[in-house]
N, C-alpha and C positions, 0 to 999 in steps of 0.2 A: 238559271242554272249557276251554282257556285263550284268553282274549280280552285284547287290549290296546286301551284308548281313552283319550282325553284329556278329562278334565272338570276344571272349576276347582271346587275346595272347600277350605274351610280344615281342616275335621277331620270325619272320618266317625263319631266316637263317638257322637254325639248320634242316628245313624241305624241303629244296630246294636249288636251286642254285640261289645265289644273282645276279640279273641282274643290279641294281643300286640302290644308295642310295643318294638323293639329298635334300639340305635344303638352304635357307628358301624358301618354295614353298607357293604360295597363291591361284593356281587354277590346276585342271587336265583336260585334254581334252583326251578323248577315241574317237578313231575314226577307219575308215575302207575306205582305198583308193585302188581301183583296187584289191579286194578281200585279201588284206594284212592290218591286224590290227596294230595300232600303238598307243602309249601312248605319250602325250605331257605334260611336266610340265612347268607351268609358274611360274617364280621367284615373290615372294610377293614384291608388290609395283613397278613392273616393267613387265607388261604384254607383253611388246615387246620382251623380252629375255627369251628364252624358252630352253629346253633340250627335245629332242625327242629320243624315243625308238621304233624302227622298229620291230615288232613281225614277227615270221615265217608265211609264207602264207599257212597256213594248215586249212582245213574244221573243224578241231576238236578244234581248238585253242579257249580257252575261257578266259575272263578277268574278275577276281573278285574283287571287290573294298570292302575291310573290314574296318570296325571301324574308320571312318573318321570324324572328327568334320567339319561339313560343314554347310554353310549358305543357300546355295540352289543349285539345280541341274537342268540344262536346257538341254532337249532332243531335239536335232535337227538332225534327221536322215541325214547322217550316222555317227553323231557323238553326244556325251554327254560331257557337260562341268559341272564341279563340282567346285563351289567356296567354298574355305575352310574359317572356322571361325578363321582367323589368320594365321601367318606363321608356316608351318609344314614341319617336316622331313619326306620325302617320301621314302619309301621302295618297291621295285619291285622284286619279287622273283618268279622264274619258278619252278613248280612241275608238271612234265610231260608235257602235252598239257595245262595246266592251268597256267595262269599268275596271281599273287596276288598282288594286291596294297594297302600298308597300310600307314596310316599317323600317326604320332606322334607330338603332339603340342610342340613347342620349348619353354623352360622356360628361 
């Protein structure tokens, strides 16, 4: 399940295990293939080069996208594409069965 919510936090690293931190990212793709969720990050200015994070195939795994500056969101089951409003640093943190994706604008 993919959920988006807005929460104000500086960094999530102290609340869970850091899975990855990548920059500069221009788009996020959240998807599900063969009952296995994944997150793909597309580098800003070059959507052909990506970094992919395969998540555990667990029925209770949830992905939360928090507080991201985005231009548009396209929901095409079984994936969701989020186009960011400029290059961002993406942080993915695991907190139990929850994976939290956060973006911070690059200055």
